[in-house]
Structure formats: structure tokens, C-alpha cells
C-alpha positions as CSV (number, residue, x, y, z in Angstrom):
1,M,82.5,97.4,151.0
2,G,81.7,97.0,147.3
3,V,81.4,93.6,145.7
4,T,84.4,92.7,143.6
5,K,83.3,91.5,140.2
6,V,84.9,88.0,139.6
7,A,86.4,87.9,136.1
8,D,85.7,85.0,133.8
9,L,88.3,84.4,131.2
10,F,85.6,83.0,128.8
11,D,83.4,86.3,128.9
12,K,84.9,87.2,125.6
13,I,83.6,84.1,124.0
14,G,80.0,85.0,124.6
15,G,80.5,88.4,123.2
16,F,81.9,87.1,119.8
17,T,78.8,87.1,117.5
18,E,80.0,88.7,114.2
19,A,80.7,85.2,112.6
20,K,77.4,83.8,113.7
21,E,75.6,86.8,112.3
22,A,77.3,86.3,109.0
23,M,76.4,82.6,109.0
24,K,72.7,83.5,109.5
25,M,72.9,85.8,106.5
26,G,74.5,83.1,104.4
27,I,77.6,85.2,103.6
28,Y,80.0,83.5,106.0
29,P,83.0,82.4,103.8
30,F,85.4,80.8,106.2
31,F,86.1,77.2,107.2
32,R,83.7,75.9,104.5
33,A,84.8,72.7,103.0
34,L,85.8,71.8,99.5
35,S,84.6,68.2,98.7
36,D,86.8,67.8,95.6
37,S,89.5,69.7,93.8
38,E,91.4,69.2,90.6
39,G,93.4,72.3,91.1
40,V,91.8,74.7,88.6
41,T,88.3,73.7,89.5
42,A,86.7,72.4,92.7
43,T,83.4,71.2,94.1
44,F,82.2,73.7,96.8
45,E,79.1,72.5,98.5
46,G,77.9,70.6,95.5
47,K,78.7,73.3,93.0
48,D,81.4,73.1,90.4
49,V,83.6,76.4,90.6
50,V,86.6,77.8,88.9
51,M,89.2,78.0,91.6
52,L,90.7,81.4,91.9
53,G,91.5,81.1,95.6
54,S,94.5,78.8,95.6
55,N,98.2,79.5,96.0
56,N,99.0,76.5,93.7
57,Y,100.6,78.9,91.2
58,L,102.3,76.4,89.0
59,G,99.5,73.8,89.3
60,L,102.0,71.1,90.4
61,T,99.8,69.5,93.1
62,T,98.2,67.4,90.4
63,D,101.4,66.8,88.4
64,P,101.9,62.9,88.3
65,R,105.6,63.3,88.9
66,V,105.1,65.2,92.1
67,R,102.4,62.7,93.3
68,G,104.6,59.8,92.3
69,A,107.6,61.1,94.2
70,A,105.4,61.5,97.3
71,E,104.0,58.0,97.0
72,E,107.4,56.4,96.5
73,A,108.7,58.3,99.7
74,L,105.6,57.1,101.5
75,H,106.3,53.5,100.8
76,R,109.9,53.8,101.7
77,Y,109.8,56.1,104.8
78,G,106.2,55.8,106.0
79,T,103.8,58.6,107.0
80,S,105.9,60.4,109.6
81,V,109.5,60.6,111.0
82,T,108.0,60.7,114.6
83,G,110.7,63.1,115.9
84,S,112.2,66.5,115.6
85,R,115.1,67.5,113.3
86,F,117.1,68.1,116.5
87,L,117.0,64.4,117.5
88,N,115.8,61.4,115.3
89,G,113.8,63.4,112.7
90,T,116.5,64.3,110.2
91,L,116.6,62.2,107.0
92,E,119.1,62.3,104.2
93,L,116.1,63.5,102.1
94,H,115.9,66.7,104.3
95,L,119.5,67.3,103.8
96,E,119.3,66.8,100.1
97,L,116.3,69.2,100.0
98,E,118.3,71.8,101.9
99,R,121.3,71.5,99.5
100,R,119.1,71.8,96.5
101,L,117.2,74.8,97.9
102,A,120.3,76.7,98.9
103,R,121.7,76.3,95.3
104,F,118.3,77.2,93.9
105,V,118.2,80.6,95.6
106,N,121.9,81.1,95.4
107,K,122.8,81.0,99.1
108,E,125.4,79.0,101.1
109,A,123.0,77.0,103.1
110,A,119.2,76.4,103.8
111,L,117.2,74.9,106.7
112,V,113.8,73.1,106.2
113,F,111.0,73.6,108.7
114,S,107.6,71.7,108.9
115,T,105.5,74.8,108.0
116,G,106.1,78.3,106.6
117,Y,104.7,79.8,109.8
118,Q,107.2,77.9,111.9
119,T,110.0,79.0,109.5
120,N,109.4,82.7,110.1
121,V,108.7,82.3,113.9
122,G,111.7,80.1,114.4
123,T,114.1,82.3,112.4
124,V,113.0,85.6,114.0
125,T,113.0,84.3,117.6
126,A,116.4,82.7,117.0
127,I,117.9,86.0,115.6
128,L,116.3,88.6,117.8
129,G,117.3,89.1,121.4
130,K,116.9,91.7,124.2
131,G,117.9,95.1,123.0
132,D,117.5,94.2,119.3
133,Y,114.9,95.8,117.0
134,A,112.8,94.3,114.2
135,I,111.5,96.9,111.6
136,L,108.6,95.4,109.7
137,D,106.7,96.7,106.7
138,K,103.1,97.5,107.7
139,E,101.9,94.6,105.5
140,A,104.5,92.0,106.5
141,H,103.0,88.6,107.0
142,A,101.5,87.6,110.4
143,S,104.1,85.0,111.0
144,T,106.9,87.5,111.1
145,V,104.9,89.7,113.4
146,D,104.2,86.8,115.7
147,G,107.8,85.8,115.6
148,V,108.8,89.4,116.8
149,M,106.2,89.3,119.5
150,M,107.5,86.0,120.8
151,S,111.1,87.2,120.8
152,R,112.7,89.5,123.4
153,G,113.3,92.2,120.7
154,E,111.3,95.3,120.1
155,M,109.1,95.9,117.1
156,K,108.8,99.0,114.8
157,R,106.7,99.4,111.7
158,F,107.1,101.4,108.6
159,K,104.6,102.4,106.0
160,H,104.0,99.9,103.2
161,N,106.8,99.9,100.6
162,D,107.8,103.4,101.8
163,V,111.7,103.6,101.8
164,D,111.6,107.1,103.2
165,D,109.6,106.0,106.2
166,L,112.0,103.0,106.7
167,D,114.9,105.5,106.7
168,R,113.0,107.6,109.2
169,V,112.3,104.7,111.6
170,L,115.8,103.3,111.3
171,S,117.2,106.7,112.1
172,K,115.6,106.7,115.5
173,I,117.0,103.4,116.6
174,P,120.3,103.5,118.6
175,D,123.4,102.7,116.5
176,D,124.5,100.1,119.0
177,A,121.3,98.1,118.7
178,G,120.9,95.1,116.4
179,K,118.5,95.8,113.6
180,L,116.5,93.4,111.4
181,V,114.4,94.7,108.6
182,I,111.6,92.3,107.6
183,I,109.7,92.6,104.2
184,D,107.7,90.4,101.9
185,G,109.0,89.9,98.4
186,V,105.4,89.6,97.0
187,Y,102.7,90.9,99.3
188,S,100.0,88.2,99.7
189,M,97.0,90.4,99.7
190,G,97.9,93.2,97.3
191,G,100.0,91.2,94.9
192,D,102.6,94.0,94.7
193,L,106.4,93.8,94.9
194,A,108.6,95.2,97.6
195,P,111.2,97.7,96.3
196,V,114.0,95.5,97.4
197,P,117.1,97.3,95.9
198,Q,116.1,100.6,97.5
199,I,115.4,98.8,100.8
200,I,118.8,97.2,100.6
201,E,120.4,100.6,100.3
202,I,118.6,101.9,103.4
203,C,119.6,98.8,105.3
204,K,123.3,99.2,104.4
205,H,123.2,102.9,105.5
206,H,121.9,101.9,108.9
207,N,123.9,98.6,109.3
208,A,120.6,96.6,109.4
209,R,120.2,93.0,108.3
210,L,117.4,92.1,105.9
211,L,114.9,89.1,106.0
212,L,113.0,88.7,102.8
213,D,109.9,86.6,103.3
214,D,109.4,85.3,99.7
215,A,106.7,82.8,100.4
216,H,104.7,84.0,97.3
217,G,107.7,84.8,95.3
218,V,109.9,81.8,95.2
219,G,108.6,79.6,92.4
220,V,106.9,82.6,90.7
221,T,109.2,85.6,90.4
222,G,112.7,85.7,89.0
223,K,112.1,82.8,86.7
224,G,111.0,80.8,89.7
225,R,114.1,81.7,91.8
226,G,112.5,84.5,93.7
227,T,112.2,88.2,94.1
228,A,115.8,88.8,95.1
229,F,116.9,87.0,91.9
230,Q,114.5,89.1,89.9
231,F,116.1,92.2,91.1
232,G,119.6,90.9,90.9
233,V,120.3,91.5,94.5
234,T,120.5,88.1,96.1
235,D,124.0,88.6,97.5
236,D,122.7,91.7,99.4
237,V,119.7,89.9,101.1
238,D,120.8,88.3,104.3
239,L,118.0,85.7,104.8
240,I,115.6,84.4,102.1
241,M,112.5,82.5,103.4
242,G,110.2,80.4,101.2
243,T,107.3,78.0,101.7
244,F,106.4,74.8,100.1
245,S,102.5,75.2,100.2
246,K,102.4,77.5,97.2
247,S,104.5,76.7,94.1
248,F,106.2,73.6,95.5
249,A,102.9,71.6,95.9
250,S,103.5,70.5,99.4
251,I,103.7,71.9,103.0
252,G,106.7,73.3,105.0
253,G,109.1,76.1,104.6
254,F,112.8,77.0,104.5
255,I,115.2,79.8,105.4
256,A,118.4,80.3,103.4
257,G,121.5,82.4,104.0
258,S,125.1,82.2,104.9
259,A,126.3,78.9,106.3
260,D,127.1,80.5,109.7
261,A,123.6,82.2,110.0
262,I,121.8,78.9,109.2
263,H,124.0,77.0,111.6
264,Y,123.0,79.5,114.3
265,I,119.3,79.3,113.6
266,Q,119.5,75.6,113.4
267,H,120.7,75.5,117.0
268,H,118.4,78.3,118.4
269,A,115.1,78.0,116.6
270,R,112.6,76.4,119.1
271,P,109.9,75.7,116.5
272,L,112.5,73.5,114.6
273,M,113.8,71.9,117.7
274,F,110.5,71.1,119.4
275,S,108.4,70.1,116.4
276,A,108.2,66.9,114.5
277,A,110.2,67.0,111.1
278,L,108.7,67.4,107.7
279,P,107.3,63.9,106.6
280,A,109.3,62.3,103.8
281,P,106.4,62.4,101.3
282,N,106.2,66.1,101.7
283,A,109.9,66.6,101.2
284,A,110.0,64.3,98.2
285,A,107.1,66.3,96.6
286,V,109.2,69.5,97.0
287,L,112.2,67.9,95.4
288,A,110.1,66.7,92.5
289,A,108.5,70.2,92.1
290,L,111.9,71.7,92.3
291,D,113.1,69.5,89.3
292,I,110.2,70.7,87.3
293,I,110.7,74.4,88.1
294,E,114.4,74.2,87.2
295,N,113.9,72.2,84.0
296,E,110.6,73.3,82.6
297,P,110.2,77.1,82.6
298,K,107.0,76.9,80.7
299,H,105.1,76.6,84.0
300,V,106.3,79.9,85.4
301,E,105.8,81.6,82.0
302,R,102.2,80.3,81.7
303,T,101.3,81.5,85.2
304,W,102.4,85.0,84.3
305,Q,100.5,84.9,81.0
306,N,97.3,83.9,82.8
307,A,97.7,86.6,85.5
308,D,98.4,89.3,82.9
309,Y,95.4,88.2,80.9
310,M,93.0,88.4,84.0
311,R,94.5,91.6,85.4
312,R,94.0,93.4,82.0
313,N,90.4,92.1,81.6
314,L,89.3,92.8,85.1
315,Q,90.6,96.4,84.9
316,E,88.8,96.7,81.5
317,L,85.6,95.7,83.1
318,G,86.1,98.4,85.7
319,F,87.3,96.6,88.7
320,N,90.0,98.1,91.0
321,T,93.0,95.7,91.1
322,G,95.1,97.9,93.3
323,N,98.9,97.8,92.7
324,S,99.1,94.2,91.7
325,V,101.9,93.2,89.3
326,T,102.0,89.4,90.1
327,P,99.7,86.4,89.9
328,I,98.0,87.6,93.1
329,I,95.2,90.0,91.9
330,P,92.9,91.7,94.5
331,V,89.5,92.9,93.5
332,I,89.0,95.8,95.9
333,I,85.3,96.1,97.0
334,G,85.6,98.4,100.0
335,E,82.7,97.9,102.5
336,Q,82.8,94.6,104.4
337,Y,79.2,93.5,104.0
338,L,79.2,94.2,100.3
339,T,82.4,92.1,100.1
340,G,80.6,89.1,101.7
341,I,77.6,89.6,99.3
342,T,79.9,89.7,96.3
343,W,81.8,86.6,97.4
344,A,78.5,84.7,97.8
345,A,77.2,85.9,94.4
346,L,80.4,84.8,92.7
347,I,80.1,81.3,94.3
348,E,76.6,81.1,92.9
349,A,78.0,82.1,89.5
350,G,80.6,79.3,89.7
351,V,83.8,81.2,90.8
352,Y,85.6,80.7,94.1
353,T,87.6,83.7,95.5
354,N,88.9,84.6,98.9
355,P,87.3,87.4,100.8
356,V,89.7,89.5,102.9
357,I,88.4,91.7,105.7
358,P,89.8,93.6,108.7
359,P,92.2,93.1,110.3
360,A,93.8,91.7,107.2
361,T,92.9,94.9,105.4
362,P,92.3,98.5,106.5
363,P,88.5,99.4,107.2
364,N,86.6,100.0,104.0
365,A,89.4,98.5,102.0
366,C,88.0,94.9,101.9
367,L,88.7,92.8,98.9
368,L,88.4,89.5,97.0
369,R,91.8,88.0,96.6
370,T,92.2,86.1,93.5
371,S,95.3,84.2,92.2
372,Y,96.2,82.3,89.1
373,M,97.8,79.1,88.1
374,A,99.6,77.8,85.1
375,T,97.1,75.1,84.6
376,H,94.2,77.6,84.2
377,T,93.0,77.5,80.6
378,Y,91.5,80.5,78.8
379,E,88.2,78.7,79.0
380,H,88.5,78.8,82.8
381,L,89.5,82.4,82.9
382,D,86.7,83.5,80.5
383,R,84.2,81.7,82.5
384,A,85.4,83.6,85.6
385,L,85.3,87.0,83.7
386,I,81.8,86.3,82.6
387,A,80.8,85.8,86.2
388,F,82.6,88.9,87.4
389,K,80.9,91.0,84.8
390,E,77.5,89.7,85.7
391,V,78.0,90.1,89.5
392,G,79.7,93.4,89.2
393,E,77.0,94.9,87.1
394,R,74.2,93.5,89.3
395,L,75.7,94.8,92.5
396,D,76.8,98.2,90.9
397,L,80.5,97.5,91.4
398,I,81.3,98.3,87.8
399,P,79.5,100.2,85.0
400,T,76.8,98.4,83.0
401,R,77.9,97.8,79.4
402,E,75.5,97.1,76.6
403,P,76.4,94.3,74.2
404,A,78.3,95.4,71.2
């Protein structure tokens, strides 16, 4: 008789060497600490860098009114609610925030979760059941993908922003099955917008519901009120999701929709029912940020001005910025190793970007994700452009240009 090999669950651990190899080459970019950050600049391993890797689009994490609101709530409520929303963890502060958010995105009700990831996982697992289908854009966020995988529903994918392919996929699903289409409003890697009005028409034709993950849209698009508002289709989107870790200078997330839908999710979303509630200082910070967004449009306007300035100048230098039309601007490099080299060179030149590699991008489509804030000055942006030009020419990413 042959000897049966005894499997060891940890065999895969010893075989994972890619990250260690990148560390040895000095181009490993992940889990490296910032020792200081003022929002638009940061200190990275002793070097002052212009921060182009943050989702702090409106720059409100350093606004004294936001910080003051968090401090006041800290002194009143303490550091934690020590319980879930389902039991002892709901504060009037949470309810006020939900009322305000629902009004802000023009929906009947909203529900606050402790993280954006939990918001999507909780919503999707609450809504989808056995025999239901989720139809996701190929570039939909990992949290919605994970939510579908945790549910008892079946997952289908359609080509990114391709409404004809969405129609094709939906046509193959049984008419008597529940259908939930899931898209991002602003795609977090490419910075492009979903064709929401066209997707709504396809959903209506197939009697499918629509979940719009607007984590990178709320606070930025539609004068801050989100991508559905920008397109004028809020009433036709069934569920709108947003997060607080971008424009709202905090952490957490929310789902908004009809009062009945939110009531159902509230009583079926396990990540809500079995997680500690959002701490009061974080909720208070969101409320303060919401006040600013509603009353001071200059912050949203300045974010877009900075993004348009950088997109135009990066393209003029010869960089490929893909289909970006938002404050998220990818600089597409292509090969994975070269992307790491470029990231390290930009750090040395004083610019912090986020390298994005497979599986977050297709092979040979690796990129540096950059994003822009209302609080960036043109001095910061010009400093970054000088670095991009020098590094791009040295690594043959763009044509060398002689001084005028």
C-alpha cells in the first residue's frame, strides 16, 4: 500500500515568498508606516512627502470643527459604546446621523454600520437568499463580492461599465429569481463613473434591484450628494451605500433606501447585529463633516479644481491616466516590477502614491493610484508634477522633453 501524504494546512504559508522578495529589493510598498500626517503632506520613514495616496478628498480630517466635535463627543460618551446597535449600542447620536444622511442623499431612511466593509457585507447578506442572484460589475468593490460569497445567493459578473453585457447576463437569469445588480458610483482604482442612468433602464427591463456603492462618490460627486444625485436618478436607485473614511473624515459606513428596506436590513444584517456600534466620537465627526459639506460648497469645488489640474498636467507629460474623470487619477505603468520601481523612485523624490497590482488590476495593467484633496495647494501639486516628470523620464515612462 502507498503511503498517504498527510496534508498540513500551513503548507501554503511557506510557499508565499513574493512579498519577502520585494522587501529584499526595497520595493515592497505595503504595511509601511507613516509617522506623521497633516493631510496634504506626511512623513514617510523620515522623508517629507506630498500625500497623493489618501481618500481624504475634502481634507476635513484636519478641520478644527471636525476634530472639536469628536473631542466633545469623546468627553461626553467615552471611547466606545461597548455593545452592538441591536442591543445597548445605539445612541441618539446614531439616530440623528441616520436621519441626516437619509435627507442628504434624498432617501427615506439610512442605517449606520461600524465600517464600510461591514455595510456592504451586511446589506448584501441580508438581502440575498437562496435562489437569488447578484450581478456585479467586474470592478465592483471586494466588500460587495465578499458579501455575495457569504450569502446563499449566486454570483454573476458583467464586463466593466458594459450595459449590453449586463443586459446579456440578466437575460439568462430565470424571471422568477430575485436579482440585485451591484455597481460602484465612482470606481476606486480607475476613477471612472458608472453609466448609472443606462444601468437603471436595464434593471427596470429585467425587474432587478440596484445597489449603488458610492463610497468614493458621496461627498465628491453631485455637489457632494453622490453619483445618483449627479445623474438626477436618485429615486430610481434602490439602495445607496456610502462610507465615512473618505470625505467624511471618520470611519464607518451607511446604507440608505426606502424605510421598509432599511428596516429589513436592520433586522437581518449580521455584521450590524454582532459588531460593536460606531463610537460616538466617530459619529460626531461625520455630523460635523456633513454640516461643512452642506454649507460650504467650496470644499467640493476645490477638490475638482485640483483633480482637473493634475489630470491635465499628467496627460500633457505623457502619462496614461485611463478613463478617470474624478479626483481618483490612475497613472498606468503596466508591468508589476516597474510599478514597484516607479513607486519607490517617487517616494525618494518626495511623492507618496499607492501602487496597485494583481489581483486588484489585470496582469500588465499595474498602476499608481493617485487622489486629490481640497486642501492641496498648487505648490503641492507642482512639486508632485516635477517629481513625476523627473521619474517618468528617468525610467522611460514618458518622452524626455528639453527645457523651453
